[in-house]
N, C-alpha and C positions, 0 to 999 in steps of 0.2 A: 646269526643276526639277532640282536636283541634291541628292542626299541621301546622308548617310553611313549605311552599313549595317553593323551588327555581325555578323560571321560567327562562329558558335560552332563550335569543332572538335568532331568526333564524340567524341573522348576528352578529358576535362578535364585529362588528364595533360599535354597540350600547354601548358596554363597561360596562353597569351597569346591575347587577343582582338584581332582585326585589323579595322580599319575599311576599308570599300570605297566608293569614289565611284562612283555610278551616274549616267550621263549618258543622258538620254532624247532622242529626236527631238522636233521641235516638235509633231507629231501626238500622240505619246505623252504629252507634257507637257500638252497641251490635254485629252486624254482623262482623265488623272489629275486635273487641275484640276476638270473637270466632276464627277467622282466625289466629290471633296471638297466642292465647292460645293453639290451636291445632298444631301449627308449620307450618301451611300452608303458612303463611307469618311471617316475623321476626319483623317488626316494623310498626308504623303508616305511615312512609314514604313509605314503601313497599306497603301498602294498597293503598295509593294515586297514586303511580307509576303504580300499576297494573290496577287501574281504568282508568287512563289516557291512558295506552297502549291499553286497550280494546276499549275505546272511539275512539282513533286514528284509530284502525283497522276498526271499524264500519264506520267511516267517509270515509276511503279509499274505502271500499266496496260500500258505497253509491255513491261516486263519479264515481266509475267504472260502477255501474248500470246505473247512469244517462247518462254516455257517451254511453253505449250500447243502451239505450233508444233513445238518439239523433240519433245514427247511424241507428236504426230501422226506425225511423220516416223519415229520409232522404231517405232510401231505398224505403219506401212506396211512398214518393213524386216522386221518379224517376220511379215509376210504377213497382218496383220489389216486390216480396213477393206474398202472396196468401191471398185471402179473405177467412176468416174462417166463414163457415156456417155449419149447420148440414150435409148438402149434401156433402160439400167439405171434412169434417172430415170422413164421411162414405166412400167416394172415396179413401181418403188417407189410411184408415184402410184396405180397400180391396186391394189396390196396395201393401201395405206392406205384407199382408198375401200372395198374389200371388208371390211376390219376394221370400218370405221365403219358400214357397212350391217348387218353381223352384230350389232354392239353395239346399234344403234338398234332392230333387230328384236327383240332379246332384251329391251330395256327396254320396248318396246311390248307385248309378249306377257305380261310379268310385271306390268305395271301394270293389267291388266284384271281 
């Protein structure tokens, strides 16, 4: 399968639409063909559009993750956060259990 794909520029001021030939491996062609034959997708263009939409979503998620990572690094640089060690994780687990027990006890005593 080879299809022409119209690439729209981000700014319409470019004014020119360019076609792009997309060449797939035999396995990719068979995969796309099965999607069309089963009605999952309707055309080769739909196959390419679906692939690009998934790629775009993955890139958006990657950018969001990298931003979160940058924010975490900045927080650590400001001295915020917690050093993770086996002891700190055990203390955290103990604290969570204690808060849970306290909450459960409060719920049990107020429901009577």
